[in-house]
N, C-alpha and C positions, 0 to 999 in steps of 0.2 A: 099458133097455134098447138100443141103438142096430140100426139098418135102412136098407140102402141101397129109397133112393123110386128106382122107374126115371125118375118124369116131375116134368115143377116145374107139373102138372096139376093145380088148386087141387080138380078135380073128385075123379081118381085120389088125394089126397092126404086130402079130408074122408068117403073111400071104406075109405080105411084106418082112418082118428081110428074108422068109425064099426062096422070089426073090433074096434077093441081096445078098444071103451065105453070112455067114464068118464060121470059126472055130479059135480058137488061138492057134497062131502056141506060143503061151512062147518063143519071140525072143522079147520081152522085151522090142521093140525098144522104144514101151510108159511110160519106166519106164526108161528108158534114155536120157541124151541127149541129143536133136536137136534142130533148129531155135528153136532162143526166148525161149517164156514161153512152148512148149508145150506139157512137160510135168509136168506141176505144176496142187496138187491136190488138192483142197480144202477138208474140210473133216469138219463136222457139229461138234456142240460138243459132240451129242448119240457114233457120228466113232472114237471120242477121247477115250472116254471114253472103249466102246468096246476096239480099239486095242489095250488098258495102261491094258486094264486086261489078255490077251492072254498071250503081251507080255510082262507082268511084267514089267516097263518101266511108266516111271514120262512125263506126254506131253510136258514139257516143253525139254524134251534128244527128242524128235522128231518136232514135230510142233513149227509154228514161223505165227505169225503176217500175214496175206495177203499181196502181195507187194505193188501192189496200196494204196497210199494215197489222203487222200481230206484234203486240209490243208485250214483251216478259216481263217480272217482276225485277228481275235482273238489271232492267232497262234495254236490253236490245230487242231492238228492232226488223223484224226479216216483214220479207214480202216473196212472190211467190210467181217469179217472172218478170218480161221483156214488153213494153207495149211501146206501139210506135208515137215519138212524140205528135204533141196539137201545137198547130198556129193561130190563134184567136179560134179554138173549137175547135176545127178544123184538118182531118191531118196533113204534116207536114207536105204528102207529097201527092196531093189533091191541089194544082194548082192550073188554073186558065179552062178548067171544065174538065181536068181529065185528069188519067190513074201517072205518073210521071213510073209505079214499076211496074208497070200494068204485067210486063211477059212476066218479073217473079214476085207478085205479089201474095202475102202470106195468106194462107192454109182458110182465114175464115172470110177474107175477098172475096178469095174463090167459091169457094160455099154458098154464099149470103145471099138468100135468105133462109136457108136448111144449114139444120143439126142436126148433129144423132148423138144421143142423147140415152147410150147403152143402146135399146134397140127399140125409143120413143127419136119418130123425126120431128123436129120441130121445124116450126117455122114464124119467119119475124116478118113484118109490117114489111112492103114495099111494091112499088110502082108496077114490079112486074111481070108479077103472079098472075095467077090469070090466062098469062099469054102461051100459046102452041107452046113447045119444046118438042124437037124433032127425036123420033127414037135413038139414032146417037150420041146427041148433046145429051141426051137424060141419063143416055149408060156413062159416059163422060160425068158428069154429072156424079149421077152410082157413087163413078169409082174415088174419084176425087175424095165424095164426103165419106170413106170405108177407111184413106188413105187417111185424110185429117185426124177420125176419127181415131186407128190406130198409130199414130206420129202422138197427140195424144197424152193416148193410154201411155208408151212410151216414156216421152219428158214428165210423166204425172210419176214413172215410176220411177226414175231416175233424179226428182227430186223428191221422192218419198228418200229416197240412199244417200242425198246429197244432206237432206235435215238428221239422221241417224249417224251426222261426223260435226255435228255445229257443232261450237265451242263461240259461251257469250261472249260480246266484246263490247269496250269502258261505252263508246260512241255511234254515232253513227247507225246507217242499215247497213242488213243483211243484203240480195238480193240471191235468192235460189231456185237453179235453174236445172236444165239437165247436164249443164256439165259443170257443176260444182255451188260456187259461193261467190260473190261478188261484193265485198263492201264500195258502197258509197258514199 
């Protein structure tokens, strides 16, 4: 569902979140494979570093280039960013019914089932919707949504800058993220 919010005010967003209601049931539906790529988790370089530090794992063990690619006439392929690897369709960090990186989970996981697109609040299907949410929890979620939005806008600007410096490659794919270009 998409609804336009008249203000950027965090308090108004928190009030709307309280009206909608949400409490995570820890069902794991957002972590497991559903229809299509509904559990695809994009991650920024900063999120990758935090997860690597927490889990003491190398990024190549759990991230992969975002699956959608753009192919240019010279054969160069690019994709924009990274995604958490999925195993048999499920998030690689979803094991035994819980998230193994919950303390450092990415923004997309932290704010699900909500997302801000400009001033539009998007709500995605989730069993926890409609459940009571306290005022402080709603404020924290509103702050996280605004922080996520700012982080995504900053990453987007860095990606635009990196794209302007792209050079063609003979083969393979280039992953463009906020820290530059990586050949994979």
